[in-house]
GUMI-348150 format. One line per field, with one value per residue (C-alpha): residue number from 1; x, y, z. Coordinates in nm, 4 decimals. Layout:
N
k = c(NUM;...)
east = c(X;...)
north = c(Y;...)
up = c(Z;...)
This chain:
407
k = c(1;2;3;4;5;6;7;8;9;10;11;12;13;14;15;16;17;18;19;20;21;22;23;24;25;26;27;28;29;30;31;32;33;34;35;36;37;38;39;40;41;42;43;44;45;46;47;48;49;50;51;52;53;54;55;56;57;58;59;60;61;62;63;64;65;66;67;68;69;70;71;72;73;74;75;76;77;78;79;80;81;82;83;84;85;86;87;88;89;90;91;92;93;94;95;96;97;98;99;100;101;102;103;104;105;106;107;108;109;110;111;112;113;114;115;116;117;118;119;120;121;122;123;124;125;126;127;128;129;130;131;132;133;134;135;136;137;138;139;140;141;142;143;144;145;146;147;148;149;150;151;152;153;154;155;156;157;158;159;160;161;162;163;164;165;166;167;168;169;170;171;172;173;174;175;176;177;178;179;180;181;182;183;184;185;186;187;188;189;190;191;192;193;194;195;196;197;198;199;200;201;202;203;204;205;206;207;208;209;210;211;212;213;214;215;216;217;218;219;220;221;222;223;224;225;226;227;228;229;230;231;232;233;234;235;236;237;238;239;240;241;242;243;244;245;246;247;248;249;250;251;252;253;254;255;256;257;258;259;260;261;262;263;264;265;266;267;268;269;270;271;272;273;274;275;276;277;278;279;280;281;282;283;284;285;286;287;288;289;290;291;292;293;294;295;296;297;298;299;300;301;302;303;304;305;306;307;308;309;310;311;312;313;314;315;316;317;318;319;320;321;322;323;324;325;326;327;328;329;330;331;332;333;334;335;336;337;338;339;340;341;342;343;344;345;346;347;348;349;350;351;352;353;354;355;356;357;358;359;360;361;362;363;364;365;366;367;368;369;370;371;372;373;374;375;376;377;378;379;380;381;382;383;384;385;386;387;388;389;390;391;392;393;394;395;396;397;398;399;400;401;402;403;404;405;406;407)
east = c(-1.6453;-1.9035;-1.7551;-1.9841;-1.8325;-1.4859;-1.2938;-1.2532;-0.9138;-0.9348;-1.1700;-0.9684;-0.6797;-0.8761;-0.9929;-0.6757;-0.5401;-0.8219;-0.6796;-0.3272;-0.3965;-0.6140;-0.2397;-0.1800;-0.4431;-0.5152;-0.2476;-0.3787;-0.6743;-0.4240;-0.1228;-0.2196;-0.3134;0.0015;0.1953;-0.0371;0.0039;0.3494;0.4985;0.6240;0.6277;0.4762;0.8265;0.8637;0.5362;0.5154;0.7794;0.5214;0.5135;0.8539;1.0145;0.6618;0.7690;1.1087;1.1853;0.8922;1.0320;1.3736;1.2192;1.0481;1.4000;1.3723;1.0080;1.0682;1.3478;1.1658;0.8741;1.0055;1.1823;0.9302;0.5850;0.3284;0.1542;0.4292;0.5756;0.1736;0.1495;0.5118;0.3845;0.0859;0.2774;0.5515;0.2454;0.0320;0.3577;0.4880;0.1174;0.0689;0.3908;0.3602;-0.0032;0.1893;0.4794;0.5487;0.7621;0.7313;1.0711;0.9454;0.6209;0.8619;1.0501;0.7797;0.6223;0.9317;0.8741;0.4977;0.6285;0.8598;0.5853;0.3099;0.5871;0.5805;0.1995;0.1219;0.3899;0.2713;-0.1104;-0.1746;-0.0026;-0.2211;-0.5465;-0.4530;-0.3560;-0.6962;-0.9027;-1.1777;-1.1287;-0.8896;-0.5932;-0.7119;-1.0304;-0.8585;-0.6553;-0.9538;-1.0969;-0.7339;-0.7990;-1.1697;-0.9814;-0.7361;-0.9856;-1.1782;-0.8766;-0.7562;-1.1241;-1.2316;-0.8356;-0.8884;-1.2626;-1.1488;-0.8600;-1.0676;-1.2992;-1.0787;-0.8696;-1.1461;-1.0963;-0.7525;-0.4323;-0.3294;-0.6910;-0.5748;-0.2741;-0.4316;-0.7384;-0.5108;-0.3015;-0.6163;-0.7922;-0.4350;-0.4868;-0.8259;-0.6752;-0.3774;-0.6433;-0.8703;-0.5372;-0.3997;-0.7566;-0.8707;-0.5406;-0.3921;-0.0551;0.0713;0.1449;0.3819;0.7181;0.8281;1.1992;1.3985;1.5208;1.8481;1.8548;2.0386;1.7540;1.5584;1.8644;1.9196;1.5704;1.5970;1.8601;1.5987;1.4571;1.0968;1.0512;1.3317;1.1248;0.7610;0.9491;1.1060;0.7457;0.5771;0.8480;0.7618;0.4006;0.3910;0.5790;0.2869;0.0079;0.2231;0.2689;-0.1359;-0.1831;0.0866;0.0884;-0.3027;-0.4189;-0.2469;-0.3723;-0.7104;-0.6693;-0.9872;-1.0900;-0.9883;-1.3604;-1.3633;-1.0140;-1.0956;-1.4434;-1.2326;-0.9894;-1.2672;-1.3849;-1.0305;-1.0198;-1.4024;-1.2799;-0.9869;-1.1338;-1.4052;-1.1148;-0.9015;-1.1881;-1.4172;-1.2653;-0.9152;-0.9992;-1.2588;-1.0219;-0.7457;-0.9828;-1.0886;-0.7421;-0.4588;-0.2377;-0.0153;-0.2091;-0.4462;-0.1464;-0.0516;-0.4477;-0.4175;-0.0715;-0.1706;-0.4806;-0.3415;-0.0702;-0.3740;-0.5503;-0.2447;-0.1865;-0.5121;-0.4692;-0.1667;-0.3304;-0.6378;-0.4567;-0.6212;-0.9686;-1.0309;-1.3481;-1.0555;-0.8386;-1.1143;-1.2380;-0.9128;-0.8229;-1.1418;-1.0555;-0.6923;-0.8274;-1.0147;-0.6231;-0.4903;-0.6551;-0.6542;-0.2434;-0.2306;-0.4213;-0.2594;0.1277;0.0967;-0.0472;0.2493;0.5311;0.3891;0.4304;0.7348;1.0517;1.1269;1.1491;0.9770;0.6880;0.7469;1.1266;1.0311;0.7102;1.0228;1.2406;0.9803;0.8467;1.2060;1.2033;0.8837;0.8022;1.1726;0.8937;0.6129;0.9416;1.0750;0.7967;0.6033;0.9063;0.9963;0.6428;0.6470;0.9890;0.8535;0.5438;0.7199;1.0008;0.7872;0.4219;0.1592;0.1296;0.5002;0.4433;0.2153;0.3784;0.6755;0.4409;0.2696;0.6001;0.7169;0.4247;0.4399;0.8000;0.7390;0.4821;0.7549;0.9418;0.6640;0.6943;1.0280;1.0097;0.7140;0.9683;1.0402;0.6597;0.4489;0.4175;0.2480;-0.1271;-0.0175;0.0485;-0.2334;-0.4257;-0.4111;-0.6098;-0.4260;-0.5566;-0.6493;-0.3363;-0.0741;-0.1949;0.0307;0.3195;0.1299;0.0841;0.4388;0.5147;0.2724;0.3507;0.4543;0.2508;-0.0042;0.2247)
north = c(-0.2835;-0.5478;-0.7292;-0.9908;-1.1320;-1.1420;-1.5094;-1.7358;-1.6539;-1.2747;-1.3462;-1.5636;-1.3342;-0.9992;-1.2259;-1.2766;-0.9363;-0.8157;-1.0211;-0.9558;-0.5809;-0.6495;-0.6755;-0.2791;-0.1687;-0.5128;-0.3887;-0.0672;-0.1508;-0.3427;-0.1653;-0.0515;-0.3416;-0.4988;-0.2675;-0.2996;-0.6894;-0.6923;-0.3847;-0.2337;0.1430;0.3112;0.3400;-0.0406;-0.1465;0.0972;-0.1190;-0.3304;-0.1416;-0.0426;-0.4006;-0.4805;-0.1919;-0.1789;-0.5505;-0.5302;-0.2082;-0.4082;-0.6937;-0.4914;-0.4657;-0.8071;-0.8744;-0.8080;-1.0335;-1.3237;-1.3539;-1.2775;-1.6284;-1.8286;-1.6941;-1.5142;-1.7804;-1.9981;-1.6370;-1.5574;-1.8923;-1.8197;-1.5016;-1.6285;-1.8738;-1.6758;-1.4633;-1.7680;-1.8609;-1.4679;-1.4159;-1.7260;-1.7136;-1.3402;-1.4712;-1.7428;-1.4987;-1.3678;-1.0596;-0.7640;-0.8562;-1.1770;-1.0106;-0.7113;-1.0042;-1.2238;-0.8908;-0.8349;-1.2419;-1.1163;-0.8119;-0.9796;-1.2674;-0.9245;-0.7842;-1.1466;-1.1672;-0.7381;-0.7346;-0.9833;-1.0174;-0.6897;-0.8826;-1.2052;-0.9318;-0.7697;-1.1113;-1.2517;-0.9857;-1.0218;-0.5686;-0.3277;-0.2598;0.0472;-0.1218;-0.4400;-0.1412;-0.0105;-0.3593;-0.3722;-0.0576;-0.1640;-0.4916;-0.2965;-0.0869;-0.2786;-0.4942;-0.1409;-0.0973;-0.4854;-0.4558;-0.2498;-0.3287;-0.7079;-0.6401;-0.4706;-0.7842;-1.0126;-0.7650;-0.7489;-1.1273;-1.1002;-0.8985;-1.2069;-1.3120;-1.1055;-1.2560;-1.5833;-1.4819;-1.3848;-1.7050;-1.8364;-1.6039;-1.6593;-2.0573;-2.0195;-1.7324;-2.0044;-2.2839;-2.0828;-1.9476;-2.3151;-2.4145;-2.1372;-1.9175;-2.0932;-2.0946;-1.8142;-1.9406;-1.6762;-1.6582;-1.2830;-1.1586;-1.1603;-0.8665;-0.7534;-0.6408;-0.3471;-0.2051;-0.0566;0.1715;0.2456;0.3698;0.6258;0.8170;0.9474;1.2922;1.2625;0.8703;0.9656;1.3046;1.1251;0.8894;1.0612;1.3149;0.9166;0.8962;1.2202;1.1619;0.8082;0.9492;1.1521;0.8502;0.6200;0.8648;0.8879;0.5243;0.3842;0.6774;0.7982;0.5181;0.5795;0.9549;0.8120;0.5563;0.3666;-0.0212;-0.2137;-0.2215;0.1271;0.1751;-0.0712;0.1667;0.4675;0.3296;0.1600;0.4737;0.5808;0.2785;0.3168;0.7403;0.5479;0.3599;0.6171;0.8476;0.6729;0.4386;0.7856;1.0944;1.0848;0.9997;1.2491;1.5397;1.4065;1.5228;1.8498;1.9551;1.7345;1.4615;1.6979;1.9794;1.7055;1.5331;1.8485;1.9798;1.6256;1.6721;2.0223;1.8507;1.5774;1.8539;2.0625;1.7397;1.6406;2.0201;2.0502;1.6562;1.8296;2.0976;1.9786;1.5987;1.5708;1.6245;1.2768;1.3814;1.5719;1.2971;1.0713;1.3097;1.3934;1.0069;0.9703;1.2685;1.2008;0.9065;1.0864;1.2599;0.9328;0.7980;1.0233;1.0138;0.6443;0.6470;0.9331;0.8966;0.5696;0.6098;0.9069;0.6295;0.4115;0.7075;0.8809;0.7225;0.5505;0.2150;-0.0990;-0.0463;-0.3060;-0.1837;0.1840;0.0621;-0.1681;0.1652;0.3526;0.1310;0.0604;0.4649;0.4734;0.2851;0.4008;0.7063;0.3357;0.2687;0.5551;0.7261;0.4820;0.4401;0.8150;0.9407;0.6624;0.7725;1.1312;1.0964;0.9787;1.2037;1.5112;1.4971;1.3512;1.6816;1.7087;1.3454;1.5356;1.8369;1.5958;1.4747;1.7621;1.9147;1.5982;1.6217;1.9638;1.8830;1.6398;1.8876;2.0815;1.8225;1.7555;2.1254;2.0971;1.8014;1.9150;1.9616;1.6144;1.4911;1.7399;1.4964;1.2702;1.3907;1.4267;1.0577;0.8059;0.5620;0.1826;0.0926;-0.1894;-0.4520;-0.8161;-0.9425;-0.7511;-0.7837;-1.1027;-0.8542;-0.5601;-0.7975;-0.8674;-0.4901;-0.3997;-0.6665;-0.4154;-0.1401;-0.0989;-0.2743)
up = c(-1.6271;-1.5018;-1.2252;-1.2861;-1.6219;-1.4882;-1.5545;-1.2410;-1.2412;-1.1853;-0.9126;-0.7527;-0.7857;-0.6343;-0.3787;-0.2610;-0.3490;-0.0869;0.2093;0.1393;0.1596;0.4847;0.6124;0.6231;0.8254;1.0385;1.3316;1.3784;1.6110;1.8357;1.8503;2.1725;2.3501;2.1758;2.3957;2.7053;2.6669;2.6454;2.8109;2.4925;2.4481;2.1440;1.9057;1.9774;1.8703;1.5881;1.4308;1.3559;1.0646;0.9810;0.9690;0.7456;0.5247;0.5142;0.3872;0.1421;0.0449;-0.0376;-0.1777;-0.4501;-0.5996;-0.6724;-0.7024;-1.0977;-1.1302;-0.9734;-1.1065;-1.4650;-1.3952;-1.2236;-1.3659;-1.1959;-1.0668;-0.8885;-0.7175;-0.6532;-0.4345;-0.2929;-0.1592;-0.0358;0.1877;0.3236;0.4450;0.5823;0.7650;0.9013;1.0400;1.1626;1.3787;1.4874;1.6611;1.8566;1.9667;2.3102;2.2997;2.0570;1.8752;1.7605;1.5630;1.4739;1.3109;1.1572;1.0407;0.8428;0.7165;0.6480;0.4300;0.2349;0.1190;0.0301;-0.1288;-0.3679;-0.4014;-0.4740;-0.6707;-0.9616;-0.8909;-1.1436;-1.4008;-1.3321;-1.3143;-1.6599;-1.8016;-1.7674;-1.7859;-2.0838;-2.0050;-2.0919;-1.9417;-1.7622;-1.6449;-1.5161;-1.2786;-1.1638;-1.0656;-0.8584;-0.6994;-0.5487;-0.4513;-0.2820;-0.1731;0.0189;0.1060;0.3305;0.4481;0.5610;0.7537;0.9826;1.1094;1.1273;1.3244;1.5561;1.6180;1.5971;1.8325;2.0655;2.1402;2.1781;2.0033;1.8670;1.6527;1.3577;1.2791;1.3005;1.1004;0.7986;0.7998;0.7668;0.4896;0.3103;0.3234;0.1852;-0.0904;-0.1824;-0.2286;-0.4631;-0.6500;-0.7046;-0.8310;-1.0530;-1.2004;-1.4994;-1.5664;-1.7960;-2.1462;-2.1934;-2.0666;-1.9993;-2.0624;-1.7675;-1.6218;-1.4116;-1.0602;-1.1490;-1.3716;-1.0744;-1.0301;-1.3228;-1.3599;-1.0707;-1.3200;-1.5096;-1.3174;-1.3747;-1.1529;-0.9264;-0.8475;-0.8214;-0.5794;-0.3726;-0.3301;-0.2752;-0.0160;0.1646;0.1252;0.2884;0.5675;0.6498;0.5595;0.8201;1.1149;1.0710;1.0390;1.2807;1.5978;1.5775;1.7825;2.1116;2.1301;2.0435;2.3242;2.2644;2.2050;1.9627;1.8170;1.8348;1.6601;1.3486;1.3317;1.2660;1.0050;0.8918;0.8035;0.6229;0.4243;0.3077;0.1787;0.0515;-0.2143;-0.2879;-0.4088;-0.6102;-0.7817;-0.7905;-0.7516;-0.8758;-1.2202;-1.2174;-1.0630;-1.3158;-1.6479;-1.5021;-1.3772;-1.4802;-1.2792;-1.1094;-1.0284;-0.8733;-0.7291;-0.5563;-0.4138;-0.2386;-0.0946;0.0544;0.1603;0.3553;0.5137;0.6041;0.7574;0.9797;1.0975;1.2450;1.3990;1.5299;1.6887;1.8404;1.9237;2.2423;2.0750;1.9957;1.7698;1.5596;1.5249;1.3928;1.1239;1.0436;0.9721;0.7538;0.5236;0.5406;0.3630;0.1174;-0.0279;0.0018;-0.1897;-0.4938;-0.4551;-0.4554;-0.8339;-0.9496;-0.8599;-0.9448;-1.2983;-1.3041;-1.2656;-1.5438;-1.7808;-1.6096;-1.8056;-2.0515;-1.8776;-1.8268;-1.6066;-1.4057;-1.3549;-1.2719;-1.0421;-0.8715;-0.8432;-0.7035;-0.4521;-0.3400;-0.2733;-0.1541;0.1262;0.3118;0.3835;0.5435;0.7038;0.8569;1.0061;1.2551;1.4751;1.4497;1.5296;1.8507;1.9562;1.9071;2.0807;2.3618;2.4166;2.3365;2.3273;2.0966;1.8532;1.7365;1.5366;1.3100;1.2583;1.1455;0.8889;0.7527;0.7620;0.5131;0.2830;0.2295;0.1102;-0.0927;-0.2685;-0.2800;-0.4510;-0.7177;-0.8140;-0.8568;-1.1050;-1.2750;-1.6095;-1.6186;-1.5792;-1.8258;-2.0928;-1.8641;-2.0111;-2.2853;-2.3250;-2.4100;-2.1633;-2.1372;-2.3521;-2.4681;-2.7190;-2.6115;-2.8449;-2.6365;-2.3151;-2.1708;-2.2170;-2.0762;-1.7947;-1.7218;-1.7953;-1.5192;-1.2938;-1.0018;-1.0883;-0.7746;-0.5446)
């Protein structure tokens, strides 16, 4: 896929995706500065992740219904406006409770945006759906990698800086989207709010969703708690998680497809889960060694990148339901792990010691691997289904179906 020969609409949405996904890691470098400035505990500060992920997960249940009625472009623009407001108001806040609340607003906007971004890229792209997904993954990876770096640079000036930075960048993305993204000429079939719950009756989809919940538990333990035992400056923490983001992007786009072609989808996911659990156990044992924590964060990015790509592709094929509905159901379940883990990690670190959060995270990831093994008979068809090479004539319908795939 030639990135330089894509329509302006695709590049516009990709640019917006990069900024949207900065929000995941942007607050990492400023967690400790916020705690120090506002007199908050690690568990209170970690609620910045909990509120964001909890609202994002719940909102995923409605994104398919909303976008199928309002259309992709309008849904994207509403999501961008909500993010602009949430990030800007968080930067103006003077209490940890207010910031947590505005992060929840931010999560709502992010759900509306990312749930429809892939649909816009697929429908406007000149390439196959598989290539569009890879392009989307690249934008996601750049955003996740850049978030901690920008958060560290702006956070070195003030902990408010990253919030204002996102608000300004999202305003630019809003203008670009208005000018360059055409309104869709096709109207997708409206979906029901009950559809995601019906989809979870399929054992394969439920199994992969629970697996993702448990691995996200480990993921957000790493993401939200590690800045505290690292005890570095905002700039230094930003650089550490920038390395994590680069590893995640590389594994998502390069490593995951190669492992899949050699070992198959489920064995590759299982390998990544075991590898990630091993990293968390090493961090649990040597929590007092900053070099181990830094190395663990970066190496974990490789295993997380593999999972991000292959688990999402598995969701696409796990159940005989529309892909957008399957993804909404899956996202609702998996973000529960991202909502619970940050607060629990902070609480365990405060009340017991810094080692325990990583042990609990590792146990959750290993439990996820066990769920995947138990669900394998319902997922054996994954590698026997055709790829995502969808003809141009059916692309608008495919875009609608893929609306929430990689949220």
